[in-house]
C-alpha positions as CSV (number, residue, x, y, z in Angstrom):
1,M,14.0,27.1,-8.0
2,P,10.5,28.2,-9.3
3,V,8.7,25.9,-11.5
4,A,8.8,28.3,-14.4
5,A,12.5,28.4,-14.3
6,L,12.8,24.7,-14.1
7,S,10.7,24.4,-17.2
8,R,13.0,26.8,-19.1
9,V,15.9,24.8,-17.9
10,A,14.5,21.7,-19.1
11,A,13.5,23.1,-22.4
12,R,17.1,24.1,-23.1
13,A,18.4,20.8,-22.0
14,G,19.9,18.8,-25.0
15,A,21.5,15.9,-23.3
16,P,20.4,12.3,-24.3
17,G,18.8,9.9,-21.8
18,G,15.5,11.8,-21.0
19,V,12.5,13.1,-22.7
20,L,13.0,16.4,-24.5
21,R,10.6,19.3,-24.8
22,E,10.6,19.8,-28.7
23,E,10.0,16.1,-29.3
24,I,8.2,14.8,-26.4
25,W,5.1,13.8,-28.5
26,Q,7.1,12.6,-31.4
27,R,9.0,10.2,-29.1
28,L,5.8,8.9,-27.4
29,E,4.1,8.4,-30.9
30,K,7.0,5.9,-31.8
31,V,5.8,3.3,-29.2
32,P,3.7,0.7,-30.8
33,D,0.1,0.5,-29.4
34,P,-0.7,-3.0,-28.3
35,R,-4.6,-2.3,-27.9
36,S,-7.2,-3.4,-30.6
37,P,-8.2,-0.3,-32.7
38,R,-11.8,-1.3,-32.2
39,G,-13.1,0.6,-29.2
40,R,-10.0,2.5,-28.6
41,V,-10.8,5.8,-26.9
42,Y,-7.6,7.4,-25.7
43,P,-4.5,7.7,-28.0
44,L,-1.4,6.0,-26.5
45,P,0.7,9.1,-26.2
46,C,-1.9,10.8,-24.1
47,L,-2.0,7.9,-21.6
48,L,1.9,7.8,-21.4
49,A,2.0,11.5,-21.0
50,A,-0.4,11.4,-18.2
51,L,1.5,8.5,-16.5
52,L,4.9,10.4,-16.7
53,C,3.2,13.5,-15.1
54,A,1.3,11.5,-12.5
55,L,4.5,9.7,-11.2
56,T,6.2,13.2,-11.0
57,A,3.9,14.2,-8.3
58,A,4.9,13.5,-4.9
59,G,3.0,10.5,-3.4
60,H,1.7,9.2,-6.8
61,D,3.8,6.0,-7.1
62,A,1.2,3.4,-7.8
63,V,-1.0,2.9,-10.9
64,C,-4.1,3.7,-8.9
65,A,-2.8,7.1,-8.2
66,A,-2.5,7.9,-11.9
67,G,-6.2,7.7,-12.1
68,Q,-6.5,10.1,-9.1
69,W,-4.0,12.5,-10.6
70,V,-6.0,12.6,-13.9
71,A,-9.2,13.2,-11.9
72,R,-7.8,16.3,-10.4
73,A,-6.5,17.9,-13.6
74,S,-8.3,21.0,-15.1
75,P,-9.6,21.3,-18.6
76,A,-6.6,23.3,-19.6
77,E,-4.4,20.6,-18.2
78,L,-6.3,17.8,-20.0
79,A,-5.9,19.8,-23.3
80,R,-2.2,20.0,-22.7
81,L,-2.3,16.2,-22.4
82,R,-4.3,16.0,-25.7
83,M,-7.2,14.0,-23.9
84,P,-10.1,13.4,-26.4
85,V,-13.2,15.3,-26.2
86,D,-16.6,13.6,-25.4
87,P,-18.8,14.7,-28.4
88,W,-21.9,14.7,-26.2
89,T,-20.6,16.6,-23.1
90,R,-18.1,18.5,-24.9
91,R,-15.6,17.7,-22.0
92,H,-12.3,16.2,-22.0
93,R,-12.5,12.5,-21.2
94,R,-10.5,11.2,-18.2
95,P,-9.0,7.7,-18.2
96,D,-9.2,5.7,-14.9
97,E,-6.9,3.4,-13.1
98,S,-8.0,0.3,-15.1
99,T,-7.3,1.9,-18.4
100,F,-3.5,2.6,-17.2
101,R,-3.3,-0.8,-15.7
102,R,-4.4,-2.7,-18.9
103,L,-2.1,-0.5,-21.0
104,L,1.1,-1.2,-18.8
105,V,0.6,-4.9,-18.7
106,R,0.6,-5.1,-22.5
107,L,2.9,-2.3,-23.6
108,D,6.2,-3.4,-25.1
109,R,9.1,-3.0,-22.6
110,D,11.9,-2.3,-25.0
111,A,9.8,0.2,-27.1
112,L,8.8,2.3,-24.1
113,A,12.4,2.3,-22.8
114,A,13.8,3.4,-26.3
115,A,11.2,6.2,-26.3
116,V,11.7,7.7,-23.0
117,L,15.2,6.6,-22.0
118,G,17.1,6.4,-25.0
119,P,19.3,9.0,-26.9
120,A,17.3,11.6,-28.8
121,P,16.7,11.2,-32.4
122,D,18.3,13.7,-34.9
123,T,15.9,16.2,-35.6
124,T,18.1,19.0,-36.8
125,G,19.2,17.7,-40.2
126,P,21.5,15.2,-41.7
127,D,24.6,17.6,-41.5
128,T,24.4,18.0,-37.7
129,P,26.9,15.8,-35.9
130,D,25.5,13.2,-33.4
131,P,25.9,14.2,-29.8
132,P,28.0,11.9,-27.6
133,P,26.3,9.2,-26.0
134,V,26.9,10.4,-22.3
135,P,28.9,13.4,-21.0
136,S,32.4,12.8,-19.5
137,P,32.5,12.6,-15.8
138,P,35.0,14.9,-14.1
139,G,38.6,13.7,-14.5
140,R,37.8,11.5,-17.4
141,T,38.7,12.0,-21.1
142,G,36.0,10.0,-22.4
143,P,32.4,9.0,-21.4
144,A,31.5,6.1,-19.1
145,L,28.6,3.8,-18.3
146,A,27.8,1.5,-15.5
147,V,25.8,-1.8,-15.9
148,D,24.0,-3.2,-12.9
149,G,20.9,-5.2,-12.0
150,K,17.9,-4.5,-9.7
151,T,15.2,-6.7,-8.3
152,S,11.8,-5.3,-7.8
153,R,11.1,-7.3,-4.6
154,G,7.3,-6.7,-4.5
155,A,6.6,-7.9,-8.0
156,R,6.6,-11.7,-8.4
157,R,5.9,-13.6,-11.5
158,P,3.4,-16.6,-11.5
159,D,6.2,-19.0,-10.5
160,G,7.0,-16.9,-7.5
161,S,10.4,-15.6,-9.0
162,R,10.9,-11.6,-8.7
163,V,11.0,-9.3,-11.6
164,H,14.8,-8.5,-12.1
165,L,15.9,-5.6,-14.3
166,L,19.3,-5.0,-15.8
167,G,20.0,-1.3,-16.5
168,V,22.9,1.0,-17.9
169,A,23.4,4.5,-16.4
170,A,25.9,7.3,-17.0
171,H,28.6,8.0,-14.6
172,G,28.4,11.2,-12.9
173,D,24.6,12.2,-13.1
174,G,23.4,8.6,-13.0
175,R,20.9,9.0,-15.8
176,L,19.5,5.7,-16.9
177,L,19.9,5.1,-20.7
178,T,18.1,1.9,-21.1
179,Q,17.1,-1.3,-19.3
180,V,15.8,-4.9,-20.0
181,E,13.9,-7.5,-18.0
182,V,16.0,-10.6,-17.2
183,D,14.1,-13.7,-18.2
184,Q,13.2,-15.8,-15.4
185,K,15.0,-18.9,-16.9
186,S,18.2,-16.7,-17.5
187,N,20.5,-14.3,-15.7
188,E,22.3,-10.9,-16.1
189,T,25.0,-12.3,-18.1
190,T,22.9,-13.4,-21.1
191,A,21.2,-9.9,-21.0
192,F,24.4,-8.0,-21.2
193,Q,24.7,-7.9,-25.0
194,P,20.9,-7.2,-25.6
195,L,21.1,-4.4,-23.3
196,L,24.1,-2.6,-24.9
197,S,23.6,-3.6,-28.4
198,G,21.5,-0.6,-29.4
199,L,23.7,2.0,-27.8
200,D,26.7,3.8,-29.6
201,L,29.6,2.8,-27.5
202,T,32.5,3.9,-29.5
203,G,35.2,5.1,-27.0
204,V,32.9,4.6,-24.0
205,T,34.2,2.8,-21.0
206,V,31.7,0.3,-19.5
207,T,32.1,-0.6,-15.9
208,A,30.4,-3.8,-14.3
209,D,30.5,-5.9,-11.2
210,A,32.0,-9.5,-11.1
211,M,28.9,-11.1,-12.6
212,H,29.8,-9.6,-15.9
213,T,33.2,-10.4,-16.0
214,V,32.6,-12.9,-18.7
215,R,35.1,-13.5,-21.7
216,A,32.6,-13.5,-24.6
217,N,30.8,-10.4,-23.3
218,L,33.8,-8.2,-22.7
219,D,35.4,-9.5,-25.9
220,W,32.2,-8.5,-27.8
221,L,32.3,-5.1,-26.0
222,V,35.7,-4.2,-27.4
223,T,35.6,-5.9,-30.8
224,A,32.1,-5.4,-31.9
225,K,31.2,-2.1,-29.9
226,N,34.6,-0.4,-30.0
227,A,34.3,0.3,-26.3
228,H,36.4,-0.3,-23.1
229,Y,35.7,-2.1,-19.9
230,L,36.6,-2.1,-16.3
231,A,35.4,-5.3,-14.7
232,V,35.6,-6.6,-11.2
233,V,37.0,-10.0,-10.6
234,K,35.8,-12.2,-7.8
235,A,35.4,-15.8,-7.0
236,N,33.3,-16.6,-10.0
237,Q,36.6,-16.4,-11.9
238,P,38.8,-18.3,-9.5
239,T,41.7,-18.7,-11.8
240,L,41.9,-15.1,-13.0
241,R,41.5,-14.0,-9.5
242,A,44.4,-16.2,-8.3
243,Q,46.6,-14.7,-11.0
244,L,45.8,-11.2,-10.1
245,A,46.4,-12.0,-6.3
246,A,49.7,-13.5,-7.1
247,L,51.1,-10.3,-9.0
248,P,53.9,-8.6,-6.9
249,W,51.6,-5.8,-5.5
250,T,54.1,-5.1,-2.6
251,E,56.6,-3.7,-5.4
252,V,53.8,-1.6,-6.9
253,P,53.6,1.8,-5.5
254,T,50.2,3.2,-4.3
255,A,48.9,5.2,-7.3
256,D,45.7,6.7,-5.8
257,S,44.4,7.2,-2.2
258,T,41.1,8.8,-1.2
259,R,39.4,9.2,2.3
260,G,35.8,9.9,2.7
261,H,33.2,10.3,5.6
262,A,29.5,10.0,5.1
263,H,26.6,8.5,7.0
264,G,28.6,7.7,10.0
265,R,31.2,5.9,8.1
266,D,34.9,6.6,7.6
267,E,36.4,5.0,4.5
268,T,40.0,4.9,3.2
269,R,40.5,3.5,-0.5
270,T,43.9,2.9,-2.0
271,L,44.5,1.8,-5.5
272,K,47.5,0.1,-7.2
273,A,47.5,-0.6,-11.0
274,A,50.0,-2.6,-13.0
275,T,50.5,-3.1,-16.8
276,V,50.2,-6.8,-17.6
277,A,50.7,-8.8,-20.7
278,H,50.3,-12.5,-19.7
279,L,46.8,-12.5,-18.3
280,D,44.5,-15.1,-20.0
281,F,41.6,-12.7,-20.6
282,P,40.6,-10.8,-23.8
283,H,42.2,-7.6,-24.4
284,A,43.4,-7.2,-20.6
285,C,46.1,-4.4,-20.3
286,Q,46.0,-3.4,-16.8
287,A,45.4,-5.2,-13.4
288,V,44.0,-3.1,-10.6
289,R,44.1,-3.7,-6.8
290,I,41.7,-1.7,-4.7
291,H,42.1,-2.0,-0.8
292,R,39.2,-0.5,1.3
293,W,39.4,0.2,5.1
294,R,36.0,1.0,6.6
295,R,34.8,2.0,10.1
296,Q,31.3,2.3,10.8
297,T,30.0,4.0,14.0
298,G,29.3,1.4,16.5
299,Q,31.0,-1.4,14.5
300,R,34.5,-2.9,14.3
301,P,36.7,-1.7,11.3
302,G,36.8,-3.8,8.4
303,R,39.1,-4.4,5.4
304,E,38.3,-5.6,1.8
305,T,40.6,-6.1,-1.1
306,V,39.0,-6.0,-4.6
307,Y,40.7,-7.0,-8.0
308,A,39.7,-5.7,-11.5
309,I,40.9,-5.8,-15.0
310,T,40.7,-3.4,-17.9
311,D,41.7,-3.1,-21.5
312,L,42.5,0.5,-21.2
313,T,46.3,1.2,-21.4
314,F,48.1,3.5,-18.9
315,A,48.1,6.1,-21.8
316,Q,44.3,5.8,-22.0
317,A,43.6,5.9,-18.3
318,S,45.9,6.7,-15.3
319,P,45.4,5.1,-11.9
320,A,43.6,8.1,-10.6
321,Q,41.1,8.0,-13.6
322,L,40.7,4.2,-12.9
323,A,39.8,5.0,-9.3
324,A,37.4,7.6,-10.3
325,L,35.7,4.9,-12.6
326,A,35.5,2.3,-9.9
327,R,33.9,5.0,-7.3
328,Q,31.5,6.3,-10.0
329,H,30.3,3.0,-11.0
330,W,28.1,2.9,-7.9
331,H,26.2,6.1,-9.0
332,I,23.7,3.7,-10.7
333,E,23.0,2.3,-7.2
334,N,22.8,5.7,-5.4
335,K,21.2,7.8,-8.1
336,V,18.9,5.5,-9.8
337,H,18.1,2.3,-7.7
338,H,18.1,3.9,-4.3
339,V,15.8,6.7,-5.6
340,R,13.4,4.3,-7.2
341,D,13.2,2.5,-4.0
342,V,13.0,5.2,-1.4
343,T,11.3,8.0,-3.4
344,F,9.1,6.2,-5.7
345,G,8.5,3.1,-3.6
346,E,9.4,0.6,-6.1
347,D,10.2,-2.3,-3.8
348,A,6.9,-1.9,-2.0
349,S,5.1,-2.0,-5.2
350,T,3.0,-5.1,-5.8
351,T,2.1,-4.6,-9.4
352,R,3.3,-7.9,-11.0
353,T,1.2,-8.7,-14.1
354,G,2.7,-8.8,-17.5
355,N,5.2,-6.0,-18.5
356,A,3.7,-3.7,-15.9
357,P,6.7,-3.9,-13.4
358,A,9.2,-3.2,-16.0
359,N,7.2,-0.4,-17.7
360,L,6.6,1.2,-14.3
361,A,10.3,1.2,-13.6
362,T,11.0,2.6,-16.9
363,L,8.5,5.5,-16.5
364,R,10.1,6.1,-12.9
365,S,13.6,6.4,-14.3
366,A,12.4,8.8,-17.1
367,V,10.9,11.0,-14.5
368,I,14.2,10.7,-12.5
369,N,16.2,11.7,-15.6
370,T,13.8,14.8,-16.2
371,L,14.4,16.0,-12.7
372,R,18.1,15.5,-12.8
373,R,18.3,17.5,-16.2
374,A,16.1,20.4,-14.6
375,G,18.7,20.9,-12.0
376,Y,17.6,18.8,-9.0
377,R,20.3,17.1,-7.0
378,Y,18.0,15.5,-4.4
379,I,15.0,14.0,-5.9
380,P,12.9,13.7,-2.8
381,A,13.0,17.6,-2.4
382,G,12.4,18.2,-6.0
383,R,9.4,16.0,-6.2
384,R,7.5,17.8,-3.5
385,D,7.6,21.0,-5.9
386,H,5.5,19.2,-8.5
387,T,2.3,18.0,-6.7
388,T,0.0,19.9,-9.2
389,P,-0.8,18.8,-12.8
390,T,0.5,22.2,-14.2
391,A,3.8,21.8,-12.4
392,A,4.2,18.3,-13.8
393,L,3.3,19.3,-17.2
394,D,5.7,22.4,-17.2
395,L,8.6,20.2,-16.0
396,H,8.2,17.6,-18.7
397,G,7.6,20.2,-21.3
398,F,4.3,19.4,-22.7
399,P,3.1,22.5,-24.6
């Protein structure tokens, strides 16, 4: 698809979770500037726009490459980035690597994520209804989100611990909606509520792995956010898992069965669901058992049984829909984390000072969201089409 056509697609896209053409500058202007006004040369939105475009170009995955990308930009492209003009030379100034690096270290992580990842603000008037938080995946009657964490392996804090980020992404296309950095003295469990508190989750189903099967968090999700949950139960909840394993599953018919083959692996998944009323867990309505059989080329076959619980009743979610939710939960791993690692080299990045690792991860995710919305299915192939500054500017919709 030509770059011009992609730009038109991106301009028409109205889905939340990415930067929109009509308001891209307004959103970037809402990020607080941590720099001192004295001696400030470049407006903050200009630098953020340059970083977004630089990360879009293939091979520009590090901060140092952002300076190289700006150095190759033409005067017309610098004007589209709104770079200031030197009063003496009458030429646009070009920020270097150190300018970007100092900014990323000090920039507020949550504010940047809200600006480039969060739902679009209402710019069409008070009478316009708000858009749904995320699109509904195929086979579902309501939207769904996946919560999962990712460690930036190359970024280490002063105490030696790695930077860990907790994000939430839409089922289906895998667009990241927001993320928070997990404190070095804490874990993902304590970051669960801060991550989701700013999102409208009414009627949304949140899927999570076993680490987030915590009574207080899931009760808060249902009572305070009017949402639903599908949570995996493993050894960290031994009593609950024992109760689920003791259910008479042999008497429950198989409700859903799927087979797949990819990357040299055959997999068969069967799901059984049972309505329960005696589980000692907040709002639990259905128990789920998923049995997986895998055969990898050159390896012996393996079997795995996974249990899960949900507050969704059978009328709200059939077993086939629960199976789809369980499968699509891993879209955040395949379509966000894997792309950031393989295509953007996030694990290989050694940027580690201050807020820089989290802010770079946010900008990478914003680029992924924009490419997805523009119609790219495979991000590596899509990024090769945006090696020039003009192509990146067109993709992001900078006028």
